[in-house]
Phi, psi and omega in degrees: 000137178259102188254348181239167185259352185273115178077354183285327182304317179295321178296318178296315180295324177297316178296317181295323178296336177268018178063042177242124175291159188232138170250122183220170180284164176302324180295313180293329183284344182303327183279349181264138180294151179307329182299333178295321179283320184292336178273352181089004181286335182228135171244145179248127181224150181235129178079168183298317180296317179298317178296316180298317180294319179295317178296315180298320179298314180293321181291342178271355180282156174298151181304321181298321178295319178295321176297319179297320176299315179297318178296322177295322177297313179299315181297322178301313181295318181296324181285336184248000000 
């Protein structure tokens, strides 16, 4: 879980560059443009329960949907 905002943006961007969608806290998400969230590449969750629910939701999605999230993450990094 990415719960703080210091140095986390680069870690999130590195994961996204590897076509991995990211679940992060509201603080960590502040540095990411809204388009990252609107494409499904980034989810914002707060607290342990929020992170667990977001992870469970993504893990229950079809593999193709997860790939699309990853591709959107990669495209976000390439565009910015």
